[in-house]
N, C-alpha and C positions, 0 to 999 in steps of 0.2 A: 347945567348938568353936574351932578355931584361927582367928585373924584372917586376913582376905584380905591378900595382898601389896599394896604401894602401887600406885597406878595406873601402868600401863605402856602403851607403844605396842604395836600389833600386831606390829611388827618385833621388839621386845624380848621379847614373849611367845613368839614363834616360836623365837627363838634360845635362850631359856631352856628351851624344850621339847626342843630338840636337845641341849643340855647335860645335861638330865635323862636323856636316852637314851644318854649316854656317847659322843656324836659327837665325834671328835677331828680329823677332816679333812672339808673341804668342797671339792669341785671345781666350778669354774664360770668363766663369763665375766661380768664386771659389766655391769649395765644400769640405765638410769634408772627402769625399772618396779619395781625392788625396792630403792630407795635406803635406805628405812627399815630393811630387813633387813640390808643391808650395814653401816649405821651400828651396828646391834646386834652384828654380827660384830666390828666394831672393838672394842666393849666387851668381847667375849668372846675377844679374840685370844690371851690367855694359856692358854685352854682348847681352842679350836678353831682349827686352822690352815687358812686359806683358800689353796687352790692355784689361782692365776690361770692359766687356760689360754688358748690362742690361737685356738681355734675350738670352738664348742659341741659338735660331734661328738666332738672329742677329749675334752672334759670329760665327756660321757656315757660314752664308753668307759672313762675313768679311774675313774669312779664304779662302773661295772659290774665292772671288774677288782679294785677295792678290795673289793667285796662277795664276789667269788670267793675272794680271798686271805684275808680275815679272817673271813668268815661273818657279819659285821655289815653292815647296809644301807649301801651306798655312797650318799653324798649329793651331789646336783648342783643347782646354782642357775644358771638362765639367764633371759634376758629374753624378752619376749613375741614372737609372730610369727616372724621369721626365726631368732631364737635357739632357740625351741622346735622349729622344723622341723629345724634342724641337730642338735639333741640327740636327736631321735626315734630315730636309729639306735642309740644306747645303750640306749634303752628296749626296742627290738626285740631287741637282743642279750640283755638281762637276762631278757626273757620266754622266749625260746627256750632259754636256758641255765639257767633256774630260779635266778636270782641275786637276792638281796634288794637293792633299790635304791629310793631316793626321789628323784624329780625335782620340784623346786620351780620354778615358772614365774611370773615377774612378769606381771601381767595389766593390761589397761586399767582405768581407774577405773570404778566401778560405774555412775556417772551416764551414761556414754557407751556402755555395753554394749548390743548389739543394733542399733547404728547403723553397723556396719562401721567402727568407729573405727580410728585409726592402728594398724596391726599387729594388729588384733583377730582372734582365732580363738577359737571355743568349744572349749577344751581338753578339756572333759568328753566332747565328741563325737570330737575328733581322736584322743584317747588311750583311748577306750573299749575294754574287752576285745573281742577277744583281744590287741591290741597291748600292753596292760598288764593287771595284775590288777584295777586300780581307778583311776578318774580322778575327782577331786573338785575343788571350788572352795570356798574359805573366804570367805564374804561377811560374817561377823560376827567381829570380833576376839575376842570373848568365847568363841567356840567353837574357838579354835586348840588349846588343850590336848586337848580331846575328839577333834578330827579328826586331829591329829598322832599321838596315841596309837593311834587306829584304823588309821592308815596304817602305822605301825611294826608293829603286830600282823598286819595283812594281808600286808605284805611278807615277814614271817618265818615265818608259819604255813602248815601244809600244804605244798603246792608253793610254794616261795619265788618271788618275782618282783618286778617294779617297780610302784610306786604313783606316780601323777602328781597334783600338787596345784597348782592355780592360785591366785595371790595378787593380788587387785586392789590396785593401788598405793595407793589411798586407804584401803583397809582396814588396810594396814600402818601408816598414820599415825594411825589412831583410837587414843584413849586409853581404856582400860577397866580395871576391877578384876576379876580372875578368879583362882581357885586353879589351881595347876599340875597337880593330879591325880597319878596314879601312872605310872611308866614301864611301857611295854608289855612283856610277855613272850610269846614264841611259844607256840603251841598245836599239839601234834602227837598223832596217834593212836598208841596202843600196840597191837601185834598181839594178837588174842584167843588164849587158850589153845587154843581149838578149831582156829584156823587153824594154830598152831604144831604141834599134834598131827597135823593132816592133812599138813603139810609133812614131818614126820618119817616118816610112813607111806609117802609117795611116795618119799622118799629111801631108805628101807630096802629097797625092792624095785628100785631103779634099777640099771642096769648101766653106763650111759654118761652120767653127769650132767655138766652144765656150768653154772656160775654166771656171769651177766653183770651187771656193776655199771655204773651210769650215773647221770645226772641230777645234781641239786644236793642241798644239805642234809646233806653228809657230815662237816661239822666235828664232831669228837668221836666219830665212828662207825667210822673205818677200822681202828683197832686191834682192835675187837671183831669186825668182819666178817672180818678176817684170822685171828683166833683161831678163829672158826667154821669157816672154810675148812680150816685146818690140822688141827683136831680131827677133821674128817670126810674129809680128803684130797681135797677138792673142787678140780678145776681151775677157774681163774677167768679169764674174759675181761672186757674193759671196752669200753664203747661209745665212739663217736667223740669224741676229744679229752677223754677221762676217764681217761687212763693213770696219773694220779697217785692213783687210788683204791686201788691195790694195788701193792706193791713189785714192780717188774719183774724183780728178781733172785730172787724167791721161786720155789722149784721147782714151785709150783702155778700160776704165771702162764702163761697160754696165749696172750696177745697182745691186740691192740686191733682192734676192728671199725670200721675207718676207711677213708679214701680210699686209703691205701697198704696195705690189708689183705692178709695172707698168704692165698692161695687155699686152703691147707690148713686154715686156721681156719674159713673159710666152710663147707668140707666137714665139719668137726667139728661145727659148729652143726647142720647137716642130719642128721648121724649120731647126735646125742645122743638119748637116750630121755627125759631130763628136763632141762628148762631152768628154772633159778631166776633170774628177772630181777628185780634189786633196784634200784629207782630209775630204771631206763632206761625210756623210753617205747616202745622198740622201733620207731623210725622207719625211714625208707627207707635211711639210711646204715648203721645197725646191722644191718639185715636184708638188705642188698644188694638194695634196691628191692623189698622184701617177697617175695623169692624164697627166701631161706635158711630162712624160717619160713613155712609155708603159712597163708593166711588164708581165712576168719575163724577156723577151728579148726585149730590146729597139729597136725602129725603127732606131735610130741613132747609129752609131758606138760608143761604150762606152769604154773608157779607164778609169779604176777606180783605183786610188792610195789611199791606206789606210794603217795605221801603224800596223793593225792586220789582219791576214788572215781570221779570222772567219767572218768578215763583208763582204768580197768580195764574191758576189754571194748569200748573205743572202736574199736580195730582188730582186736586178737586176743582171742579168747574163752578165758580161762584156765580150767584145771581147778580151781585154787585162786586166789582173788583176796584179797589182803591189803592193807588200808588201814593204813599205818603210816609214821611218820617214819623216816628212815634210822638215827638214833641209837637209837630205840626198838626197831626191828626187829633191829639188830645186837646190842643187849644181850640181847634175847630169844633170838636164834639162838645166841649164845655160851653161854648158860646151858642150852640144850637138850641132852639126853643125846645124845652123838654116836653115829652108826651105824657108825663105824669106817672104811669105805671100802676094805676089802681087795679087794672085787670089781673095783673100777675103778682100782686102783693103776697098772696098766700103761697104762690109758687116760690117766690124769693125767700120767704120766711122758712118754708120747709127745706129749701136748699141749705140754708145756714144751720138749721136744726140738725140735718143729717151730718153736716161737717162736725158739729159739736159732739154728736153721738159717736162719731168715728174716733174721736179723741179719747173715748173711754177705753182703758186698756183691757186686753184679753188676759185671762189667767194662764200663766206659763210657769214651768217648774224652775227650781234652782235657788241658790242663795242670793243671787243678784237680780233685782227687779229694775230693769232698764227704764220702764215707764215711770217709776218713782224717782229715779235719777234725773230723768228729763223734767219731771215736775219740779224737783229741787232747783235745777238750773233755771227754769222759768221764773221761779220765785226770787232768786237772788241776783241774777245777772241783769245788767242794764238792757233796756229795750233796743239800744243801738249796737249791741254786741254783734261782731262779725262772726258768722258761722261758716266754716269751710267743711265740705263734705267730700269724702273719697268715694270710690266705687265699691260696692259690696252690699250684702244683705243687711249689715249693721246700719246702713244709711237710712233704713226705714225708721229708725228711732228718731233722729232729728227731723226727718221729713214728715213724719206723722204727728209728732208731739211738740216740737218747738213752734212757738208763735212768732212768725216774722212780722215786725211792726213797721219797718221802713225799708225803702229801696237801698240797694248797695249794702245789704247785710247778709246775703247768701252768695257764697262763692263755691260753685259746684259745677263740674263739667258735664254737659249734656251728652258728650260722647262716651261717658262711662269709663274714663281712664283711671286705672289704679295708680297710686303714687302722686295724685294731685294735691291732696289735702294739706300735707305738711308744708310743701313749698308755698302753697297759696296762703296758709296761715302766717308763714314768715313774711311774705310780701305784704299782707294786710297789716301786720304789726309794724313793719317798717314804714309803710305809707301813711298809716293812721295811728300813730302812737298814743293818741288821746283816747282811743277806743279799745275795749277789751276784745280779744280774739280767741275763739275756741275752734279747734280743728278736730273733726271726727274722722277717725281712720281705723281700719281693721289691721290685724297683725300681718296679713299678706301685703296690703298696700304700704304699711309703714316701712317694711324692709325693701321697698322699691325706691324710696326717696328719703328715708328717715335721717340720712346723713346731713340733710339740710338743717338739722338742729344745730350743727356746728356753725352754719351761716347765721342763724338766729343769735347764738351766743356771741359770735364775733362782732355782730353789728348791734348788740344789746337790744334785740327785739324780744318781746315777751309773750308769745302766744302760749296758750294752754292746749296741749294735745291730749284728747281723750281717746285712748287707744283700746279698742274693744278686741280682746284676745280670746278667741275660741279654738285656736289650734288647727283650723282648717281653712281652705279656700271655700267659704261658706256658700256662696252663690252657686259655684260649680257642684259642690256636694249636694245641694238641694236639687239641682237639675238631674244629677246622676241618679239619686234615689227616686225621683219622680219618673224618670224614663227607663232606668236600668236598676231596679231595686236590688239591694244586697250585693251590688257589684261596684263599690267605690274604688277608684284608683287615682293616684297622683294628687289627692287633695289634702292628705294629712300633712301637718307642718310641725317641725321641731323648732321652737322659738327660744331666743335668749331671754334673760330677765330684762324686760324692757325698762323698768325703773332704774335698774343698775346701769344699763346702757345709757340712759339719759344723764345720769350723774357722771358717767365717764366723759360725756361731751361737755360737762360743766353746767348742765341744766338741772332743774329740780326733778326728782323722780319719786313716784308713789305707786302703791299697789292697792287695789280695791278687790276684795273677794266676797264681801257681803254688802248689802244695800246700806247698812248703817255706817260703813266705812267711808262712803263717798263724800258726805257733807264736810267732815273734817279734812279729807284729802283735798277737796276743792279749795277750802279756806287756806290750807297751807300753800297750795299752788299759787293762788292769787296774791298771797303775801310774800312769796319767795323773791320777788324782784328780778326774776330771770325767766327764760323759757322753761316750760314745765311739761312733763308727761305724766298723766294719770293712767296707769294700766288697769283696765277693768277686765277681770277674768270671768268670762261668760261661758257657760256650758254650751258645747256645739248642738245639744238637743234644742236649745232656744234659737232656731234657725231663722225665724222672721218675727215680726212684731205680732203676728196673728196665730202662728201654729208651730208645731214641733217637727223635728226630723222624723221621729217615729210615726207621727200621723201621716206625713207625706209618704213614707216608705210603705206603711200598711195599706194606704189607699192604692198605691201602685201595685202592690201584691194582689189586691182584690181584682184590679182591672186585668192583670196578667192571668189570674186563675180563671176568670170568666171569658 
């Protein structure tokens, strides 16, 4: 029997557990409630890089984006009370996006718990499922290896997601002797031979099949699922903000079921006789508010593959329910005898043709042509560029016009949180410095988390932020004019000079007011050697990639008058 390690503090045991799980980055804001863990991070500074953020919401988003990018749990440390409340948005994003993440929260000392101590919150209640997969508190330093192991396994197994762990500050200073145990490995179900045989039978008699990819857990799985699609000639659509699951230039790619969805793709979902949904929950965004697929029993034959049984039949009752991890299903699908796909060859060809036609830009007014800007980005940026996308109508430009070529190149929150893109771009630039990173954000979203530019400059990360400034909360203004024409309120914004603000942070700043200004501005940003902001000033009239604010308002007036 091996000897126990020398006595260690709880903080040292915790950081040793992170090292054992190959953690290389930690995102956070320091706090006095976990000083012992910070001191242990100092001792591990050659193995674990601490990324000091400027607000806990940004730290949470960075950890979530790191998890999306790498497939490893993103690690975040914050202090009790206000710090944990700020970080909760990152937990919400990780849960909705099925992203592995661990949030460690410094907690009040055990002796004052239950007395409404300074900044005290019961985090096991605050972060209880469904906002996280699991919320725990470690009260005994000797149990740190056990509980951290369980947290990593929970975060990465089945449907991935966030785990929250509260750390009483006095527990972290206790000295105990305990073995480290083993690093956790994820556990995923493999599809049964019976389920795969049933899938093949349904596919063999289909006339108009469509595969829909979505959800998380796709690291190591996309090559096999592409091979399965190609072997069977299957057209492939992707769910909201999951465009990087399938090469958008592949002749089988049918488009994305998102906010800027092509109406022809929605029609194709309705017309399909077989839907193979792999990883997607089939929520309201993917199904056009549950109208493209009838509930509870779809008109189409539905084969639903998901990593947790609880989701299968939750909204839609499938003909075949398959509990499987994405890598496990993709491997089984690739090795399945193909059915050929000759019957639906024209169907698949038409699906891709519709997608390509949807990329033809609409004619919109103004000095800035965002479609032309997106075309220039596509021509000059590498295929592996990481694209981060915030919430807002501007997001339609990268979603409609950027071609995602490989997995882990789209970091965008399916929960639609503003303020995500800048922290996510910083995290991507930190975690993958060999890749170029472009973050798309609106003027509203930038001022929710733009201070994380200081984090980028401090850690020498070099994302390029394309800030689309139209002076309004565009999505809300659009809905106001659509539902209450000529009565906008609370959506006009007074903004700073964003380029000057970027320079004040020590980043590069530039302004684009005409289409011709963009190419040289991008070249300057890429050559600046630092983080950069390109402020693109867009008229609020250009409210979406397809129409104008005036057109929406006029249509609403006509409805009101009739």
